[in-house]
N, C-alpha and C positions, 0 to 999 in steps of 0.2 A: 511591523520591519520591512526589510527591500530586502530579504531572500527569502524562500519558500524553497525547503525542498521536501512534501510532501503533500499533496495533494491529486484525487480524482475527477475524472470524467466520464461521460455516459460509455467512455472502453471501455470501462471497467464499472464500478457501483458510484458513480458518482449520479447528481441529477442534473449535470447542464453542459454543452457540447466542448468540445476541447478550445476552440473557440473564443465560448463563448466564458468559458476557466481563466484563459490568458487576461482576457479584456478587464472582469475583472479584479484579478490579481494588478494589473498596470490600474486602476485605476485607486487600489486600495496604496499606490505606490510600491511595490514588491519589482527591482529591478530585474533580481535573480531568480525564474522560478525552475523548478522540477515537475514536470508530469510523472504518476510516478502509478500508474493503474496498475490495478493486478492483474497480473500473469503479463503484462500488455503491450506490449505497443503499437497497436495499433491508434491512441491517438496522436500521435509526436509531428507528425508530417502538417496538419490540420492548427496543429498544437504553434508549430515552426511556424508557417507562414501567419497565425495573426501576431507569435513572437515580434516578428521583421518589423510589418505592417505598425508595432504599439512605439518600438525601439529598446525590445525587453531583451536579454541573452538567457535563450534557453536553452538547457541542458537535456542530456539523453537522461530520462528514470525510468523504473520499475520497479513496483515490487513482488516478491515471488514467494510463492507460499511452496512452505518445509516441514517436515516434521523432528522434533527434536523432544526426548522426555513422555512420548505418548501426549503431543501438544501440536495442536500448528501453528507454528513459527513464521513471522513473514523477517523476512533482507530487503532492506532497499540498495538498487545499483543505478549506480550516477556516473554516467559522460562513458557510456561503452560504446564498442563497437556495432553499432547496428545489425550490421553484417555479419556477425561471428557468427558459424557454425553451429557451435555449443548450443550458444543464449539460442537462436530459430529453433531448434530440437527443442530444447527446454522447453520455448514454447506453445513449441504443436502439442508437445503430451501434455501437459500444462492443459493443455483446449479443450484437450481430449478428454482430460480426468476434472474436472469441471462440468463439463454435458454432461457425465459417467455420475457426480455426485449432483449435479442436478436434479438429474432421473432418480436417482436412490432417496432424497427428500423427499420428492414424489409422490415416490411409494410410499414411505416410509409415513407420511400426515393423512395419506389418502387409507391409510390402514389403521389410522385415529379416526376416519371419519370427518375428513378436509381434500375429496379429493378436487381435478384439474387442476389443483397448482403450480405443476409446472407451466399451461397452457395460460395459467393467468398471471403466474410473475415472467413470463416472453413477453404479454401483452401489455403490462405495466412495463418492459424494457422498449420496447420499443416505439411508444409512446414518448419518452424520454430522449430516445432520437438511438435510431435502431444499430445494430454491432451483430456482429457474430460468433461472443459471445456467448456462452451460459447466461444465461440470471444467476443473479447472486442471492444473501440469502438477507438482504436489505428487499429485495425483489421481490422474494415470497413473503416477508413480513410486511409488504405492503397490500399481496394479497390478501392473503389471512383478516386483517382489517377491513377491508372492502367486504369478503366475500362472510365478515360478520364469524370469524371464530374468535377473534383476540378482539378488543378495545382498542391499542392502539400499538406499533412497533412494537413498542420498553417490553410489554407484556406478551410478543410475537417472541421474540427472543431471549425471557425471560423465563415461558415455558418453553418451550419449544426448537429455538434457533441456534440458542448461545448456547456457550462452551459447555462441551458437555449433556449434551440436551442432544436429541432425538436426531432433530438436524443439524447436525453438526456433525458430520463426514471426513472425516478424515483422509481414508486409507489410501487418497490418490494421491497423493503429496508424495516430491524426493524428499531426504533426508538433507538436515538444514550442511553436515558437508558440501552433499551436491550440490546444490544451491548455488554457496559461497565459489563452490570449484569451477562453475557454472560461469559467474557471474566474473569472478577472475582470468578467464580461459578468453573473457570479450575485453580484457584493461582493465575492468569495472572499479572504480572505489566504490568499497561496501561497508553499511550500516544495518546493523541490527534496529529496526524497526521496534517501538515503545516495550522497551522491556518490562515495564511494571501495570501491562494491561494484559498482562497475561500471571491467569492463576496460579501464580506459585510464592514457595514461600521464602522468607529471606536466602536461606541458603542455594534452593534449588533457583532460586534466578543469578545467583553470583554461578554457580555452576555453567548456567546456560551463555554468561558473558565466557566466559571459559572456554568453554567448549566451540564459541564462535571466533574469539582472539586466536586460539587455536588450531582451526579452520584455516585462518588469510583474513577476518575480517576486519577492518579501517578504523569502525566510528562504530558509538551506538547515538541512536537520537536520544540523547536527554530530555530535550525538549518539544513533547507533541504534543500542540495544545493545550487549553488553559488546563493542563495534569495540576493539579494541587502543588505550591514548593517546597513541601518534602520529599518530593520523586520527585523533582529534576534533582535536589542534594545528596538523596539516595546513588540515580544514577552518576549523579559528576563520583563522586565519594570510587565507583564502581567504573569509571573514562582512567580517576587518577590511577588505580591500583595495576589498570591492562593496562596505560597507557596508546588508550585508545586516542583517537580525534573524539571530537560531537557533530552530529547533524542534529538539523530543528526545523518543524515544520507542522503546519497546519492542520495537517490530517485533513482537508477540506474535501467535505463532501458535498452539500448542500448547504444552503443561506438561512441559518435557521438553528443550524446543527450545531456538529460538536466546537467547529472552532469555524473562523473567520480566513480568511486570504491574509497570511505574513500577518497571522494570531496567534502568538505562542511566548511563554515566559523570559525571559532574558537567558541566554544561555553566562554562561559562568566564568567572568571575566579569565581567567586564569587554564582556562581549558584554549586547547587551539580547531576553530573551527572544522567541518570539510570540507569547507566550501573552499580555503586557503587554496587549499589542490587542484582544483580547475584551473589556473591559470595557466601551467604546465601543459594544459589538456585542451587549451578553451582555441585553439587553432586548428585542431583535428578533431581530437573525439566530439565533442561537441556541438558542432559542427557537422561533420562528417556523417549526421545519420541520414541527411541530404540525401547524400551523394548514392 
């Protein structure tokens, strides 16, 4: 696919530097890319410089963490004003919250006989490329593997770090309504990230989409990497019901992982892609992040 609106770099929990992500996307034929690191826009300047070198279009992107229904939810923001005061305050609050979360994960793992997790996770993060952001759960998972506490990352998430487990610390996030409002104040186009990844019943997922739409969201991420086709179909039904646009992306984090850049299931032909709305902001919001 020549559009990818969901990927990550070492600015958050990805394995490749922003410029390397852009170069890899270019090699795979992506022409329009959004770098959507978790709760930070730290990598956008580097990504933009690389995109200019490769003749690609880079749209401002971010994946904000928030809370709804007792679960951590992610919303994707695009084509926003990167100097918007509300967004920058939210990012600063989330930055602090992520460090508090990392410290709490460290304490919880130490109490279960796994000391040194924060220091170890931070060292792994710095191996990939130093960032001022706190290490994320994938960094903790890699520490646990190297320390011999688990055999692989999958076991780390299944036993300790996944949804509802000891390392799933939630209390530092804003509400869904607050996250959407923050992005709207930055003139962002907003999509609900990977709605099928949340461990919800069908009815709770529908309530989530209804709440997101009511809050002022614009789109559903109907296509997230190589998720099963039946999930794409189920999300397409919700997009039609709530008259939402659709977004799509690989959710790329690392080579050989969930999906590759530009790789995801086809977007249903009857649904309007979110990126068709980028045209009216191309000369302003897409570019002005560099101002």
